[in-house]
All heavy atoms as TSV, in Angstrom:
chain	resi	resn	atom	element	x	y	z
A	1	MET	N	N	247.005	19.422	21.558
A	1	MET	CA	C	247.096	18.137	20.864
A	1	MET	C	C	245.723	17.675	20.802
A	1	MET	O	O	244.931	17.615	21.654
A	1	MET	CB	C	248.020	17.246	21.660
A	1	MET	CG	C	247.844	15.745	21.303
A	1	MET	SD	S	249.023	14.690	22.304
A	1	MET	CE	C	248.124	14.411	23.716
A	2	PHE	N	N	245.400	16.989	19.543
A	2	PHE	CA	C	244.107	16.263	19.446
A	2	PHE	C	C	244.287	15.040	20.150
A	2	PHE	O	O	245.120	14.143	19.957
A	2	PHE	CB	C	243.877	16.044	17.934
A	2	PHE	CG	C	243.302	17.351	17.280
A	2	PHE	CD1	C	244.178	18.144	16.386
A	2	PHE	CD2	C	241.959	17.666	17.399
A	2	PHE	CE1	C	243.670	19.287	15.989
A	2	PHE	CE2	C	241.458	18.910	16.925
A	2	PHE	CZ	C	242.348	19.727	16.097
A	3	VAL	N	N	243.166	14.734	20.933
A	3	VAL	CA	C	242.980	13.445	21.670
A	3	VAL	C	C	242.106	12.590	20.864
A	3	VAL	O	O	242.285	11.429	20.666
A	3	VAL	CB	C	242.397	13.708	23.093
A	3	VAL	CG1	C	242.046	12.375	23.732
A	3	VAL	CG2	C	243.559	14.322	23.932
A	4	CYS	N	N	240.922	13.120	20.488
A	4	CYS	CA	C	239.805	12.418	19.794
A	4	CYS	C	C	239.827	12.955	18.267
A	4	CYS	O	O	239.309	13.879	18.059
A	4	CYS	CB	C	238.515	12.575	20.387
A	4	CYS	SG	S	237.123	11.747	19.629
A	5	LEU	N	N	240.430	12.096	17.403
A	5	LEU	CA	C	240.314	12.448	15.992
A	5	LEU	C	C	238.903	12.379	15.405
A	5	LEU	O	O	238.567	13.188	14.505
A	5	LEU	CB	C	241.317	11.656	15.184
A	5	LEU	CG	C	242.791	11.808	15.624
A	5	LEU	CD1	C	243.653	10.806	14.696
A	5	LEU	CD2	C	243.096	13.158	15.441
A	6	CYS	N	N	238.144	11.480	15.870
A	6	CYS	CA	C	236.815	11.257	15.344
A	6	CYS	C	C	235.940	12.534	15.431
A	6	CYS	O	O	235.234	12.934	14.689
A	6	CYS	CB	C	236.091	10.106	15.982
A	6	CYS	SG	S	236.677	8.504	15.705
A	7	ASN	N	N	236.010	13.119	16.680
A	7	ASN	CA	C	235.257	14.289	16.819
A	7	ASN	C	C	236.130	15.653	16.989
A	7	ASN	O	O	235.491	16.707	17.309
A	7	ASN	CB	C	234.551	14.142	18.257
A	7	ASN	CG	C	233.555	12.889	18.158
A	7	ASN	OD1	O	232.836	12.883	17.226
A	7	ASN	ND2	N	233.549	12.108	19.233
A	8	GLY	N	N	237.357	15.540	16.723
A	8	GLY	CA	C	238.163	16.728	16.748
A	8	GLY	C	C	238.318	17.350	18.091
A	8	GLY	O	O	238.340	18.673	18.199
A	9	ILE	N	N	238.467	16.583	19.111
A	9	ILE	CA	C	238.427	17.075	20.531
A	9	ILE	C	C	240.034	17.068	20.958
A	9	ILE	O	O	240.763	16.183	20.816
A	9	ILE	CB	C	237.765	16.152	21.514
A	9	ILE	CG1	C	236.384	15.867	20.986
A	9	ILE	CG2	C	237.727	16.690	22.912
A	9	ILE	CD1	C	235.451	17.099	20.824
A	10	THR	N	N	240.397	18.305	21.538
A	10	THR	CA	C	241.765	18.439	22.011
A	10	THR	C	C	242.020	18.053	23.454
A	10	THR	O	O	241.008	17.847	24.204
A	10	THR	CB	C	242.197	19.856	21.924
A	10	THR	OG1	O	241.322	20.740	22.832
A	10	THR	CG2	C	242.072	20.374	20.521
A	11	SER	N	N	243.095	17.824	23.914
A	11	SER	CA	C	243.429	17.506	25.277
A	11	SER	C	C	243.073	18.661	26.212
A	11	SER	O	O	242.517	18.443	27.346
A	11	SER	CB	C	245.030	17.344	25.411
A	11	SER	OG	O	245.811	18.461	25.021
A	12	GLN	N	N	243.068	19.976	25.680
A	12	GLN	CA	C	242.613	21.018	26.610
A	12	GLN	C	C	241.083	20.964	26.833
A	12	GLN	O	O	240.551	21.150	27.960
A	12	GLN	CB	C	242.886	22.398	25.895
A	12	GLN	CG	C	242.411	23.613	26.765
A	12	GLN	CD	C	243.245	23.646	28.158
A	12	GLN	OE1	O	244.411	23.547	28.111
A	12	GLN	NE2	N	242.515	23.573	29.204
A	13	ALA	N	N	240.240	20.439	25.823
A	13	ALA	CA	C	238.887	20.262	25.985
A	13	ALA	C	C	238.576	19.065	26.920
A	13	ALA	O	O	237.608	19.199	27.809
A	13	ALA	CB	C	238.132	19.854	24.639
A	14	VAL	N	N	239.271	18.106	26.926
A	14	VAL	CA	C	239.161	16.945	27.953
A	14	VAL	C	C	239.614	17.547	29.312
A	14	VAL	O	O	238.841	17.258	30.252
A	14	VAL	CB	C	240.052	15.700	27.459
A	14	VAL	CG1	C	240.043	14.726	28.576
A	14	VAL	CG2	C	239.617	15.161	26.201
A	15	ALA	N	N	240.669	18.229	29.459
A	15	ALA	CA	C	241.172	18.794	30.751
A	15	ALA	C	C	240.094	19.737	31.238
A	15	ALA	O	O	239.787	19.802	32.552
A	15	ALA	CB	C	242.557	19.528	30.659
A	16	ASP	N	N	239.384	20.604	30.417
A	16	ASP	CA	C	238.346	21.404	30.843
A	16	ASP	C	C	237.127	20.614	31.359
A	16	ASP	O	O	236.606	21.010	32.313
A	16	ASP	CB	C	237.878	22.238	29.712
A	16	ASP	CG	C	238.995	23.337	29.378
A	16	ASP	OD1	O	239.971	23.539	30.100
A	16	ASP	OD2	O	238.842	23.942	28.305
A	17	ALA	N	N	236.794	19.509	30.741
A	17	ALA	CA	C	235.689	18.723	31.160
A	17	ALA	C	C	236.042	18.003	32.495
A	17	ALA	O	O	235.172	18.057	33.333
A	17	ALA	CB	C	235.433	17.581	30.118
A	18	VAL	N	N	237.273	17.603	32.643
A	18	VAL	CA	C	237.800	17.075	33.982
A	18	VAL	C	C	237.814	18.263	35.091
A	18	VAL	O	O	237.124	17.912	36.262
A	18	VAL	CB	C	239.190	16.390	33.843
A	18	VAL	CG1	C	239.639	15.914	35.256
A	18	VAL	CG2	C	239.065	15.264	32.936
A	19	ALA	N	N	238.162	19.287	34.730
A	19	ALA	CA	C	238.225	20.420	35.635
A	19	ALA	C	C	236.725	20.786	36.059
A	19	ALA	O	O	236.521	21.261	37.272
A	19	ALA	CB	C	238.899	21.656	35.228
A	20	ALA	N	N	235.755	20.463	35.272
A	20	ALA	CA	C	234.354	20.879	35.495
A	20	ALA	C	C	233.770	19.743	36.410
A	20	ALA	O	O	232.553	19.827	36.590
A	20	ALA	CB	C	233.519	21.150	34.227
A	21	GLY	N	N	234.433	18.638	36.493
A	21	GLY	CA	C	233.879	17.610	37.472
A	21	GLY	C	C	233.732	16.260	36.832
A	21	GLY	O	O	233.388	15.215	37.548
A	22	ALA	N	N	234.137	16.122	35.587
A	22	ALA	CA	C	234.088	14.711	34.864
A	22	ALA	C	C	235.199	13.900	35.519
A	22	ALA	O	O	236.298	14.200	35.620
A	22	ALA	CB	C	234.233	14.842	33.387
A	23	THR	N	N	234.907	12.687	35.914
A	23	THR	CA	C	235.937	11.731	36.586
A	23	THR	C	C	235.921	10.370	35.918
A	23	THR	O	O	236.628	9.542	36.370
A	23	THR	CB	C	235.415	11.506	38.037
A	23	THR	OG1	O	234.220	10.940	38.171
A	23	THR	CG2	C	235.687	12.930	38.850
A	24	THR	N	N	235.037	10.166	34.883
A	24	THR	CA	C	235.150	9.014	34.021
A	24	THR	C	C	235.194	9.196	32.606
A	24	THR	O	O	234.766	10.279	32.234
A	24	THR	CB	C	233.882	7.999	34.417
A	24	THR	OG1	O	232.701	8.648	33.933
A	24	THR	CG2	C	233.680	7.762	35.941
A	25	CYS	N	N	235.548	8.228	31.815
A	25	CYS	CA	C	235.420	8.389	30.392
A	25	CYS	C	C	234.011	8.818	29.928
A	25	CYS	O	O	233.951	9.545	29.032
A	25	CYS	CB	C	235.950	7.096	29.678
A	25	CYS	SG	S	237.779	6.937	29.769
A	26	ASN	N	N	233.060	8.092	30.406
A	26	ASN	CA	C	231.664	8.372	29.946
A	26	ASN	C	C	231.294	9.826	30.348
A	26	ASN	O	O	230.499	10.457	29.505
A	26	ASN	CB	C	230.753	7.340	30.711
A	26	ASN	CG	C	230.902	5.971	30.147
A	26	ASN	OD1	O	231.266	5.762	28.940
A	26	ASN	ND2	N	230.398	4.966	30.811
A	27	GLN	N	N	231.679	10.248	31.569
A	27	GLN	CA	C	231.346	11.767	31.857
A	27	GLN	C	C	232.097	12.582	30.840
A	27	GLN	O	O	231.586	13.685	30.545
A	27	GLN	CB	C	231.744	11.991	33.194
A	27	GLN	CG	C	230.826	11.207	34.208
A	27	GLN	CD	C	231.257	11.292	35.645
A	27	GLN	OE1	O	232.367	11.896	35.990
A	27	GLN	NE2	N	230.465	10.936	36.555
A	28	VAL	N	N	233.333	12.320	30.489
A	28	VAL	CA	C	234.014	13.168	29.515
A	28	VAL	C	C	233.403	13.219	28.278
A	28	VAL	O	O	233.255	14.229	27.637
A	28	VAL	CB	C	235.548	12.820	29.495
A	28	VAL	CG1	C	236.351	13.588	28.376
A	28	VAL	CG2	C	236.268	13.109	30.874
A	29	ALA	N	N	233.050	12.026	27.812
A	29	ALA	CA	C	232.280	11.837	26.468
A	29	ALA	C	C	231.021	12.597	26.467
A	29	ALA	O	O	230.843	13.451	25.446
A	29	ALA	CB	C	231.988	10.438	26.195
A	30	ALA	N	N	230.323	12.575	27.460
A	30	ALA	CA	C	229.108	13.343	27.605
A	30	ALA	C	C	229.400	14.872	27.502
A	30	ALA	O	O	228.674	15.708	27.048
A	30	ALA	CB	C	228.255	13.020	28.906
A	31	ALA	N	N	230.383	15.386	28.235
A	31	ALA	CA	C	230.839	16.679	28.370
A	31	ALA	C	C	231.376	17.417	27.139
A	31	ALA	O	O	231.062	18.369	26.794
A	31	ALA	CB	C	231.788	16.940	29.555
A	32	CYS	N	N	232.274	16.596	26.454
A	32	CYS	CA	C	232.918	17.222	25.311
A	32	CYS	C	C	232.912	16.417	24.078
A	32	CYS	O	O	233.343	16.934	22.938
A	32	CYS	CB	C	234.420	17.695	25.757
A	32	CYS	SG	S	235.577	16.241	25.997
A	33	GLY	N	N	232.634	15.079	24.134
A	33	GLY	CA	C	232.541	14.260	22.936
A	33	GLY	C	C	233.606	13.397	22.771
A	33	GLY	O	O	233.653	12.435	21.933
A	34	ALA	N	N	234.798	13.531	23.489
A	34	ALA	CA	C	235.946	12.688	23.336
A	34	ALA	C	C	235.616	11.171	23.802
A	34	ALA	O	O	235.159	11.089	25.005
A	34	ALA	CB	C	237.181	13.207	24.235
A	35	GLY	N	N	235.893	10.364	22.968
A	35	GLY	CA	C	235.579	8.865	23.304
A	35	GLY	C	C	234.185	8.399	23.030
A	35	GLY	O	O	233.787	7.361	23.274
A	36	ASP	N	N	233.356	9.305	22.383
A	36	ASP	CA	C	231.988	9.085	22.182
A	36	ASP	C	C	231.738	8.247	20.920
A	36	ASP	O	O	230.620	7.759	20.665
A	36	ASP	CB	C	231.283	10.412	22.128
A	36	ASP	CG	C	229.757	10.169	22.362
A	36	ASP	OD1	O	229.305	9.269	23.147
A	36	ASP	OD2	O	229.021	11.132	22.028
A	37	ASP	N	N	232.776	8.071	20.106
A	37	ASP	CA	C	232.607	7.546	18.792
A	37	ASP	C	C	233.245	6.049	18.719
A	37	ASP	O	O	232.770	5.197	19.243
A	37	ASP	CB	C	233.163	8.399	17.657
A	37	ASP	CG	C	232.584	7.946	16.242
A	37	ASP	OD1	O	231.836	6.944	16.141
A	37	ASP	OD2	O	232.926	8.771	15.299
A	38	CYS	N	N	234.494	5.974	18.279
A	38	CYS	CA	C	235.207	4.672	18.085
A	38	CYS	C	C	235.760	4.220	19.444
A	38	CYS	O	O	235.928	2.965	19.671
A	38	CYS	CB	C	236.310	4.699	17.069
A	38	CYS	SG	S	237.779	5.427	17.467
A	39	GLY	N	N	236.099	5.128	20.345
A	39	GLY	CA	C	236.674	4.714	21.737
A	39	GLY	C	C	238.242	4.529	21.650
A	39	GLY	O	O	238.756	4.286	22.700
A	40	ARG	N	N	238.930	4.716	20.586
A	40	ARG	CA	C	240.370	4.559	20.522
A	40	ARG	C	C	241.040	5.517	21.470
A	40	ARG	O	O	242.201	5.268	21.903
A	40	ARG	CB	C	240.961	4.616	19.114
A	40	ARG	CG	C	240.387	3.425	18.283
A	40	ARG	CD	C	241.262	3.416	16.999
A	40	ARG	NE	N	242.511	2.859	17.258
A	40	ARG	CZ	C	243.516	2.918	16.290
A	40	ARG	NH1	N	243.408	3.535	15.246
A	40	ARG	NH2	N	244.680	2.514	16.709
A	41	CYS	N	N	240.568	6.729	21.791
A	41	CYS	CA	C	241.196	7.605	22.628
A	41	CYS	C	C	240.792	7.580	23.975
A	41	CYS	O	O	241.427	8.221	24.781
A	41	CYS	CB	C	240.671	9.049	22.123
A	41	CYS	SG	S	238.915	9.300	22.290
A	42	ARG	N	N	240.054	6.631	24.429
A	42	ARG	CA	C	239.756	6.377	25.836
A	42	ARG	C	C	240.985	6.269	26.868
A	42	ARG	O	O	240.934	6.651	27.812
A	42	ARG	CB	C	238.680	5.337	26.043
A	42	ARG	CG	C	237.240	5.919	25.542
A	42	ARG	CD	C	236.219	4.980	25.860
A	42	ARG	NE	N	234.858	5.645	25.580
A	42	ARG	CZ	C	233.928	5.758	26.592
A	42	ARG	NH1	N	234.101	5.250	27.745
A	42	ARG	NH2	N	232.873	6.357	26.267
A	43	GLY	N	N	241.947	5.517	26.199
A	43	GLY	CA	C	243.147	5.448	27.152
A	43	GLY	C	C	243.784	6.629	27.285
A	43	GLY	O	O	244.155	6.927	28.446
A	44	THR	N	N	243.756	7.605	26.392
A	44	THR	CA	C	244.344	8.886	26.627
A	44	THR	C	C	243.481	9.666	27.439
A	44	THR	O	O	243.961	10.528	28.408
A	44	THR	CB	C	244.639	9.563	25.178
A	44	THR	OG1	O	245.450	8.840	24.341
A	44	THR	CG2	C	245.187	10.951	25.369
A	45	VAL	N	N	242.169	9.589	27.321
A	45	VAL	CA	C	241.273	10.366	28.133
A	45	VAL	C	C	241.421	9.962	29.636
A	45	VAL	O	O	241.458	10.705	30.528
A	45	VAL	CB	C	239.762	10.102	27.825
A	45	VAL	CG1	C	238.870	10.585	28.722
A	45	VAL	CG2	C	239.635	10.766	26.398
A	46	ARG	N	N	241.595	8.514	29.823
A	46	ARG	CA	C	241.794	8.022	31.255
A	46	ARG	C	C	243.134	8.568	31.800
A	46	ARG	O	O	243.165	8.947	32.992
A	46	ARG	CB	C	241.920	6.406	31.252
A	46	ARG	CG	C	240.479	5.882	31.281
A	46	ARG	CD	C	240.465	4.470	31.519
A	46	ARG	NE	N	241.163	3.573	30.461
A	46	ARG	CZ	C	240.502	3.196	29.384
A	46	ARG	NH1	N	239.308	3.416	29.183
A	46	ARG	NH2	N	241.078	2.486	28.470
A	47	ALA	N	N	244.198	8.723	30.919
A	47	ALA	CA	C	245.416	9.176	31.491
A	47	ALA	C	C	245.262	10.733	31.798
A	47	ALA	O	O	245.864	11.116	32.825
A	47	ALA	CB	C	246.539	9.083	30.355
A	48	ILE	N	N	244.558	11.526	31.094
A	48	ILE	CA	C	244.346	12.935	31.414
A	48	ILE	C	C	243.519	12.958	32.744
A	48	ILE	O	O	243.961	13.710	33.660
A	48	ILE	CB	C	243.628	13.600	30.244
A	48	ILE	CG1	C	244.513	13.732	29.051
A	48	ILE	CG2	C	243.236	15.025	30.713
A	48	ILE	CD1	C	243.869	14.133	27.722
A	49	ILE	N	N	242.551	12.170	32.941
A	49	ILE	CA	C	241.765	12.108	34.129
A	49	ILE	C	C	242.724	11.759	35.402
A	49	ILE	O	O	242.686	12.469	36.342
A	49	ILE	CB	C	240.663	11.123	34.139
A	49	ILE	CG1	C	239.571	11.669	33.062
A	49	ILE	CG2	C	239.959	10.990	35.522
A	49	ILE	CD1	C	238.495	10.560	32.742
A	50	SER	N	N	243.627	10.879	35.207
A	50	SER	CA	C	244.463	10.346	36.192
A	50	SER	C	C	245.442	11.339	36.591
A	50	SER	O	O	245.879	11.582	37.706
A	50	SER	CB	C	245.193	9.018	35.825
A	50	SER	OG	O	244.269	7.937	35.683
A	51	SER	N	N	245.919	12.095	35.585
A	51	SER	CA	C	247.014	13.179	35.805
A	51	SER	C	C	246.594	14.259	36.625
A	51	SER	O	O	247.261	14.945	37.209
A	51	SER	CB	C	247.547	13.615	34.477
A	51	SER	OG	O	246.652	14.433	33.744
A	52	THR	N	N	245.145	14.441	36.682
A	52	THR	CA	C	244.611	15.503	37.428
A	52	THR	C	C	244.335	15.074	38.799
A	52	THR	O	O	243.935	15.852	39.675
A	52	THR	CB	C	243.248	16.083	36.819
A	52	THR	OG1	O	242.230	15.023	36.886
A	52	THR	CG2	C	243.503	16.566	35.377
A	53	GLY	N	N	244.395	13.779	39.210
A	53	GLY	CA	C	243.984	13.263	40.410
A	53	GLY	C	C	242.624	13.146	40.791
A	53	GLY	O	O	242.045	13.040	41.882
A	54	ARG	N	N	241.748	13.235	39.651
A	54	ARG	CA	C	240.249	13.325	39.836
A	54	ARG	C	C	239.701	11.949	39.485
A	54	ARG	O	O	238.451	11.819	39.286
A	54	ARG	CB	C	239.729	14.400	39.060
A	54	ARG	CG	C	239.960	15.682	39.571
A	54	ARG	CD	C	239.213	16.699	38.619
A	54	ARG	NE	N	239.300	18.043	39.187
A	54	ARG	CZ	C	238.215	18.585	39.761
A	54	ARG	NH1	N	237.055	17.969	39.851
A	54	ARG	NH2	N	238.351	19.801	40.269
A	55	ALA	N	N	240.406	10.883	39.177
A	55	ALA	CA	C	239.959	9.690	38.732
A	55	ALA	C	C	238.858	9.081	39.698
A	55	ALA	O	O	239.136	9.034	40.892
A	55	ALA	CB	C	240.988	8.653	38.531
A	56	SER	N	N	237.801	8.598	39.134
A	56	SER	CA	C	236.775	7.951	40.002
A	56	SER	C	C	237.181	6.665	40.515
A	56	SER	O	O	237.803	5.849	39.670
A	56	SER	CB	C	235.453	7.808	39.174
A	56	SER	OG	O	234.479	7.089	40.072
A	57	SER	N	N	236.926	6.155	41.704
A	57	SER	CA	C	237.305	4.919	42.237
A	57	SER	C	C	236.285	3.814	41.774
A	57	SER	O	O	236.445	2.726	42.077
A	57	SER	CB	C	237.486	4.926	43.712
A	57	SER	OG	O	236.305	5.281	44.390
A	58	GLY	N	N	235.167	4.191	41.304
A	58	GLY	CA	C	234.031	3.284	41.075
A	58	GLY	C	C	233.748	3.029	39.610
A	58	GLY	O	O	234.022	3.317	38.592
């Protein structure tokens, strides 16, 4: 499923970024580009981060 339509980023790409250590939306954006443009997908990116149990507390 596409998460970020602006940059054509899939949920798998976001999950891969999280698996590689990204714990914030900014880190995911830096790793794969999701949320780097308009930001409408950041809620979904946060949900993917949370679902992995890797969410940053800070």
